[in-house]
N, C-alpha and C positions, 0 to 999 in steps of 0.2 A: 810171313805176311809180305805181300808184294809192295814194293816201294812206289809211292805215288809219282806219276809223271809230272815233271815240272813244265811250265809253259814253254820254255826254250827248248825242251826235248821232244815236243810233239812232232809227229810226222806231218807232212803237208796235208794228207787226207784227214788226219785227226784235227788239225788246225782249222781246216775248212769247215768241218762239222761244227766246231765250236763257234766259228764266225757266223754260221747260219743260225745257231741257237741265239746268239746275241742280236742278230738282225731281226729275228722274229719277236724277241722280247722287248727290244728297244725301238723298233720301227726304222732305224737307220744306223749305220756304222761309219766311223771316220778312220781312214787308214792310219793316220799318225797315232791315234789312241790305241788302235789294235796292235800296232808295232810295239808299244810300251807294254800292253797287257801280255803279249805272247813272247816278249823278249826276242823279237825278230826284226829284220830290216823292213823299212817301208816298201822296198822293192819286192820283197817276198810277199808281203801282205797284198800289194797291188796285183801281183801275179795270181794270188789266191782269188782275189775278187774278179779278175778277168776270167779265170777258169770257171768260177761259179756262174758268172753272167753268161758264158758260152753254153753252159748246161741249162740255161733258162731258169736259174734259181734266184737270181737277183738282177737288178739293173745298176750298172755303173753310173755314178755321177761324179762331178768334180770333188776330189778329196775323199771319196768313200763309195757307199752303195746304199740302195733302197730295196726293200722287198717288193716282189711283184704281187699285185692283187690277184686273188683267185679268179679264175675265168667265170664269166656270168652263166648261171644255169638257165634253162628254159623258164619262161614266165610261169607256166603251170606249176612247176616245182617251187619257184620262189614265192608263190602265193601262200604256201603252207609253211614257209620257213620264217622264224623270228617274228611271228605275228604280233606279239605283245610289244616288242621293241619297236617295230615299225609304227604301231599305233601311237606310242608315246612320242616318237619323232614327228609323226603327222600332226598331232595336236599342237606341238610347239611351232611347227612350220606354218600351220593355218593361222596362228595368232599374229603372224607378220602381215597378213592380208588386210587391206583397208577398203572401205566402202567405195564402190564404183570403179575399182581397178580392173584392168585387163590382164589376165593371167595366161601364161603359156606353159602348159604342163606336158612334159614328156611321158612316154610310155614307161611302165615299170610297176612293180608291186608296191614299192614305197610311195611312189607318186599316186597310185590308185588310192592308197590310204589317205594321202593328203587331200585328194579330191573329196573323199567321203567325209573328211573332217571340216571342210569349208562351211562356214555359217551361212544360213539362208537369209533372204530379204536384205541383201547388201548390194544388189544390182551389179553382180559380178559377171564379167564376160570371160569365158574359159575357151581358149584355143588349144586343141590337143590333136596329136596324131594317133591317139589310142581309142579305139571303139569302146572298150570296156569303161573308160573314164567318161566318155560322152553318154553312154547308156546309164551310168550310175547317177548322173546329174540331170538327165532329161526330165525326170518327173519331180524334181525338187523345185521349190519356189525361189524365184529371184536370180536365175541363171540364164544367160544367153550363151549358146554353145556353138562353136565353129569347129567342125571336124575336118582336119587336113586330109586331102586325098593322097593316093599313091599306092604302091604295092605293099600289101600287109605281110609282114614277116611274123609268122606265128611264134618264133623263138622269143622275140622281144615284145610281141603283142601290140605292134603299132605299124603305121605306114612309114616306109623309108623310100629313098630313091630320088630321082631327078624331079618328078612331079611334086613331091613333098617339099623339096628344097625351093622350087619356084613359088609354091604357095607361101612359104615362110618369108620370102623376100617381099611379099605384098602385105604383110601385117606388121603391127607394132604393138608391143605389150609393155605393161608397167613392171611386172615381175615374171621371171622365168624360173622354172623348176626343171633343170635338165637332170636326167638320170645319171648317177655317178657310179662309175666302175672303180675309180681310184682317185684320191686327192692328196696332194702333198703341199706343205706350206712353202716349200722352195720352188717346186717345179710345176705346180698347178693342178688342173683337172685333166683326167686321162680316161680313154676308152679302149676297148679291145678291137672293135670292128671299124675299119676305115670309113665305110659308107655311113654308119651310124654316128661316128665321131664327127664327121663333116656336118651332119644334120644337127647335132647338139651345138656345134659351133655357130651354125646359122641361127639357132634359137637364141643364143646369147646375144648375137649381133642385132637381133630384132627386138631386144628387150632393154628397158631402162636399167634394171637391176637383176642380178642373178642370185638365186638362193640354192645352195647345194645342201641336200639332206643326205647324210651318210651314216651307215652303221659303222661300228668301231673297226671292223675288219678292213674297211676301205681307207682309213686314215693313215697318213704317212706311207702310202704305197703308190706305185705307178703301174701303168699298163702299157699297151703297145703304141697307142696313138694319142698324142697330146691334143686336147680339145681347146684349152685356154690357159693363159698364165694366171697365177693366183690373184694378180691385180684386178682381174675382171670378175672375181667372185666377191660380192658385197656381203652376203650373209652365209654362214655355215651353221647348220643345225646338227648337233651331236648328241649322242646318248648320255644319260646321266652319269654313267660310270667312267666316262673319259676323263683322264687325270688333268691336273692343272698344267703340267709341262706341255702336253699336246695342245691344249686350248691356247696357251700363251704363245706357242709357235705360230699359230694362225693369227692371233690378235696382233702380234708384232708386225705382221704383213698388211695390217689395215683391214682385216676381215672381222666383221661383227659376229662373234661366236655366241650361239644360243644353245643352252643346255636343257635338254628335255627332262621331264620328270622321270622318276624311276619306273621301269616297265613292270607290268604285272607278271611277266614270266621271265 
C-alpha cells in the first residue's frame, strides 16, 4: 500500500494543484495560512501564487490570491442558463425599487429578468442601453423608457461606446443595476471588457445608489478591469444558498446584502 504524501513532501506542481482546489472552494487564499497547511515557506507559496497568476488561473492580491471569474458567454447563451436562479434574484432586486424612481438598467440576462419583475403602475422611469429590456417594458403600464443610443454589441445585447457614454453623462438615476462579471468584498466590482467596464463605471457615477445582483459564481472573484470599489456598491442581491461567511464579508464593508428566495431549479 502506497504511503500517503505529507503536505511538506508535495512537489511544487502538486502543491499548486492543491492551492487551486482551495481557491475554488474557499473563494480566496491567504499565503501565510497556506504556508502552515503545506509546511512550506511563505516565499515558496508566494512563488506558487505568482506562477498560477501568470498562467491566468488566479489574481494576486496583497497577502494571497483570488479566483478569476469565468469569462462572460454571449447573451443568447446566457438567456437559457440558470433561469430559475436569475428569476429568484430578479424578484428580490425588484423589491428594492420604490414608486416614482428613475432606474438605470444595464444589458444582460439577469438584468432583463429584473426588468420583467418590476411592478406596474409605480410611475417608474427606466433608462437602459439594452433594446430587449426596452421592448419588454414598452407595452406595460406605468413605465417611461429612455433607450440609450450607440453601437449595439450583440455579445452583450446592448449599446456601448462613446455615444452611449455621452448619453450617460446627461442623465441622473436613483438606482443603478450594472451587470456584474465579478465582485469581491475587498476589491470591489469587476468586468472583462475595458470599454464595457468604463460604461458600467459611468452608470454608477450617474446614479444615487448601486444595486449589484450576482449569481454565486461571481462572488469573491475578480476579472480583468476594475469598475468600482466596494464602497460604491450600496446593495448586493445574492442567491439563497450563499453562506453566512460570504454575506458577512460584504456586510462588514457597509453593503446591504439581500438574500433571494430559494430558486425553483
